[in-house]
C-alpha positions as CSV (number, residue, x, y, z in Angstrom):
1,M,56.1,135.5,164.5
2,N,55.8,133.3,161.4
3,I,57.9,134.6,158.4
4,F,57.3,134.1,154.7
5,F,58.5,135.5,151.4
6,A,56.5,135.7,148.2
7,C,58.2,135.7,144.8
8,G,58.0,134.9,141.1
9,A,59.3,136.1,137.8
10,P,58.3,139.7,137.1
11,R,54.9,140.1,135.6
12,S,53.8,136.7,136.9
13,G,51.1,137.9,139.3
14,T,53.2,138.6,142.3
15,T,51.3,141.8,143.1
16,W,48.0,139.9,143.0
17,L,49.5,137.3,145.3
18,Q,50.6,140.0,147.7
19,R,47.1,141.5,147.8
20,I,45.6,138.1,148.5
21,L,47.9,137.4,151.4
22,D,47.5,140.9,152.8
23,A,43.8,140.6,152.8
24,H,43.8,137.9,155.4
25,P,43.2,139.5,158.9
26,E,46.0,137.5,160.5
27,V,48.5,137.9,157.6
28,C,50.6,141.0,156.8
29,C,52.3,140.9,153.4
30,S,54.0,144.1,152.2
31,G,55.8,144.7,149.0
32,E,58.4,145.3,147.8
33,G,61.2,145.3,150.4
34,H,64.1,144.1,148.2
35,F,65.9,143.3,151.4
36,V,68.8,141.4,149.8
37,R,69.6,143.4,146.7
38,R,69.0,146.9,148.2
39,F,70.1,146.4,151.8
40,S,72.0,143.3,152.5
41,S,74.3,143.4,149.4
42,P,75.2,147.1,149.8
43,V,75.8,146.7,153.5
44,A,78.0,143.7,152.9
45,K,80.3,145.8,150.8
46,V,80.5,148.4,153.6
47,V,81.3,145.6,156.1
48,N,84.0,144.1,153.8
49,T,85.6,147.5,153.5
50,Y,85.4,148.0,157.3
51,N,87.0,144.6,157.9
52,Q,89.8,145.3,155.4
53,S,90.6,148.6,157.2
54,L,90.8,146.8,160.5
55,T,93.2,144.3,159.0
56,V,95.5,147.0,157.8
57,E,95.4,148.8,161.2
58,A,96.0,145.6,163.0
59,K,99.2,145.0,161.0
60,H,100.6,148.5,161.0
61,V,99.4,150.0,164.3
62,Y,98.5,147.3,166.8
63,E,101.1,144.7,165.8
64,G,98.4,142.1,164.9
65,S,96.4,142.6,168.1
66,P,93.7,145.2,167.4
67,Y,91.0,146.1,170.0
68,Y,88.2,145.4,167.5
69,G,87.9,142.1,165.6
70,A,86.5,141.8,162.1
71,I,82.7,141.6,161.8
72,S,81.8,138.0,161.5
73,Q,79.2,136.3,159.2
74,S,77.0,135.7,162.2
75,E,77.2,139.3,163.3
76,F,76.5,140.5,159.8
77,D,73.5,138.1,159.5
78,E,72.1,139.4,162.8
79,L,72.3,143.0,161.6
80,V,70.5,142.1,158.4
81,R,67.9,139.9,160.2
82,S,67.1,142.7,162.7
83,F,66.7,145.2,159.9
84,I,64.3,142.9,158.0
85,L,62.3,142.1,161.0
86,Q,61.9,145.8,161.8
87,R,60.7,146.5,158.3
88,L,58.4,143.5,158.2
89,G,56.8,144.6,161.4
90,A,56.2,148.1,160.4
91,R,52.6,147.4,159.2
92,A,51.8,144.5,161.6
93,D,49.2,144.9,164.3
94,A,47.9,142.9,167.3
95,R,46.1,140.4,165.0
96,T,49.2,139.6,162.9
97,R,50.6,136.1,163.2
98,W,52.1,135.7,159.7
99,I,54.3,138.4,158.3
100,G,56.1,138.6,155.0
101,D,57.2,140.5,152.0
102,K,56.6,140.2,148.2
103,T,59.5,140.9,146.0
104,P,59.7,139.2,142.6
105,G,63.5,139.0,142.7
106,Y,63.7,136.9,145.9
107,T,63.8,133.9,143.5
108,R,67.5,134.8,143.2
109,D,68.0,135.2,146.9
110,L,66.4,132.1,148.5
111,G,69.7,130.8,149.8
112,Q,70.5,133.9,151.8
113,L,66.9,134.4,153.0
114,H,66.9,130.7,154.2
115,R,70.2,131.3,156.1
116,L,68.7,134.4,157.8
117,F,65.3,132.8,158.5
118,P,65.6,129.0,158.4
119,E,61.9,128.4,159.2
120,A,60.6,131.0,156.7
121,K,58.2,129.7,154.1
122,I,58.5,130.6,150.4
123,I,55.5,131.2,148.2
124,H,56.1,131.2,144.4
125,I,53.6,132.1,141.7
126,V,54.3,130.8,138.2
127,R,52.6,132.0,135.0
128,D,52.6,131.0,131.3
129,P,55.8,132.7,130.0
130,R,54.0,133.8,126.9
131,D,51.6,135.8,129.0
132,V,54.5,137.0,131.1
133,V,56.1,138.4,127.9
134,V,52.9,140.1,126.8
135,S,52.6,141.7,130.2
136,R,56.2,142.8,130.1
137,L,55.7,144.3,126.6
138,A,52.6,146.2,127.8
139,F,54.5,147.5,130.9
140,N,57.4,148.7,128.6
141,H,54.9,150.3,126.2
142,R,53.3,152.2,129.1
143,A,56.8,153.4,130.0
144,G,57.3,154.9,126.6
145,Y,58.8,152.2,124.5
146,R,56.5,152.6,121.5
147,E,58.0,149.9,119.3
148,V,58.0,147.2,121.9
149,F,55.0,145.4,120.3
150,T,56.5,145.6,116.8
151,P,57.9,142.2,115.7
152,G,61.4,142.7,114.4
153,A,62.1,145.9,116.3
154,E,65.0,146.0,118.6
155,Q,62.9,147.0,121.5
156,H,60.6,144.0,120.9
157,R,63.5,141.6,120.7
158,K,65.3,142.8,123.8
159,A,62.1,142.8,125.9
160,V,61.1,139.3,124.8
161,E,64.5,137.9,125.4
162,S,64.8,139.6,128.8
163,A,61.4,138.4,130.0
164,M,62.0,134.9,128.8
165,Q,65.3,134.6,130.6
166,M,64.0,136.1,133.8
167,W,61.2,133.5,133.8
168,I,63.5,130.6,133.2
169,D,66.0,131.8,135.8
170,A,63.2,132.3,138.4
171,V,61.5,129.0,137.9
172,R,64.8,127.0,137.9
173,A,66.0,128.8,141.1
174,V,62.8,128.0,143.0
175,D,62.9,124.4,141.8
176,D,66.5,124.0,143.0
177,F,65.6,125.4,146.4
178,A,62.4,123.3,146.7
179,R,64.2,120.1,145.9
180,A,66.2,120.4,149.0
181,R,63.5,121.9,151.2
182,P,60.1,120.9,149.7
183,K,58.1,121.6,152.9
184,L,59.1,125.2,152.9
185,V,57.8,126.0,149.4
186,H,54.3,126.5,148.1
187,E,53.8,127.1,144.4
188,L,50.7,128.7,142.8
189,N,49.8,128.4,139.2
190,Y,48.5,131.8,137.9
191,R,46.0,130.1,135.6
192,D,44.6,127.9,138.4
193,L,44.3,130.9,140.6
194,H,42.1,132.5,137.9
195,L,40.0,129.4,137.4
196,D,39.5,128.6,141.1
197,P,40.4,131.6,143.2
198,V,38.6,130.3,146.3
199,G,40.2,126.8,146.2
200,E,43.7,128.1,145.5
201,T,43.4,130.8,148.2
202,E,42.3,128.2,150.7
203,R,45.3,126.0,149.8
204,L,47.6,129.0,150.2
205,F,46.4,129.9,153.7
206,R,46.5,126.2,154.7
207,F,50.2,126.1,153.6
208,L,51.0,129.0,155.9
209,G,48.9,127.6,158.7
210,A,46.6,130.6,158.8
211,S,42.9,130.3,159.2
212,A,41.3,128.9,156.1
213,E,37.6,128.9,157.0
214,R,35.4,128.9,153.9
215,V,33.6,132.2,154.6
216,L,36.9,134.0,155.2
217,V,38.5,132.6,152.1
218,E,35.5,133.6,150.0
219,Q,35.7,137.1,151.4
220,V,39.4,137.4,150.6
221,A,38.9,136.0,147.1
222,A,36.1,138.4,146.4
223,A,38.0,141.4,147.8
224,T,41.1,140.6,145.6
225,S,39.4,139.7,142.4
226,F,40.3,141.7,139.3
227,E,37.0,143.4,139.3
228,A,37.4,144.5,142.9
229,L,41.0,145.7,142.5
230,A,40.7,147.3,139.1
231,G,37.2,148.5,139.2
232,R,36.3,146.9,135.8
233,K,35.6,143.4,134.5
234,A,38.4,141.0,133.5
235,G,39.1,141.4,129.8
236,E,38.3,145.1,129.8
237,E,41.8,146.5,129.1
238,D,43.2,149.7,130.4
239,A,46.7,150.0,128.8
240,S,47.6,152.8,131.2
241,S,46.9,150.7,134.4
242,F,49.3,148.4,136.2
243,L,46.2,146.1,136.5
244,R,45.9,146.0,132.7
245,K,43.5,143.2,131.7
246,G,43.2,140.4,134.2
247,V,42.9,137.4,131.8
248,V,44.7,134.2,131.0
249,G,45.9,133.4,127.4
250,D,46.2,137.0,126.3
251,W,49.3,135.9,124.3
252,K,47.0,134.2,121.7
253,T,45.9,137.6,120.3
254,R,48.9,139.8,121.2
255,L,52.0,137.8,120.1
256,D,53.0,137.1,116.5
257,P,53.4,133.4,115.7
258,E,57.2,133.6,115.5
259,T,57.5,135.1,119.0
260,A,55.1,132.7,120.5
261,E,57.0,129.8,119.0
262,L,60.3,131.2,120.2
263,I,59.0,131.3,123.8
264,S,57.5,127.8,123.5
265,Q,60.8,126.4,122.3
266,S,62.9,128.2,124.9
267,C,60.6,127.5,127.9
268,G,58.8,124.4,126.7
269,E,60.3,121.9,129.2
270,L,59.6,124.1,132.2
271,M,56.2,125.1,130.9
272,R,55.1,121.4,130.7
273,R,56.6,120.7,134.1
274,K,54.7,123.6,135.7
275,R,51.5,122.9,133.7
276,V,51.2,126.6,132.8
277,A,50.5,126.1,129.1
278,A,46.8,126.3,128.1
């Protein structure tokens, strides 16, 4: 089975990416497993405590020769690998040849995922950080933070700074990983995916090695368009929906000039490198 992981800064289009991947009949992409942060890391703490207790018993009870040795890194990795494979396969069927999970935070965990699955491919989607900030503000507003769109308000400042920093950290982490393993990483530009959904979807499937026949790609692109997923035209906003608006460049009308300039100054070098700025 071919393994992949999809990631990106929060509010960068990772859910759209997951829907596109999952729409291919030979690809199964679930979301969000959070396999490292919610399973591997907590289990590592349990294993460390277990190993420490064995060390104490070995010293005080078994004179340095216990019956059980400490759990090794390879044994721990096999435990985590088996768990992830079981979870990944939960939705797979007889047609599935590529199987993966979309979790935005995998940008922070690429090293561990690579150790567990050396051949696994990484798919990264990157979006204009100004639109990422707008999407984050809208998400927070929907969650009840009513002053999040008010320039100068503490809620606004914290949300903007948090979204910017997560975007920077995510992009840099994937860049660092890709420099050492360029053949394992495919990066999509959110704006390009909007402008040419068929072409970008075709390139995505070709990267995986999945069938990229034109008719199939067109069907997937149509089934995962904003209109198909949200039930309304792109640009028709529903502030209560996770699929809020489905447009590129929303920041031009939603961000005040000072906030837009702050983001451009903080993220400008990476924005230019990633060609995400309109």
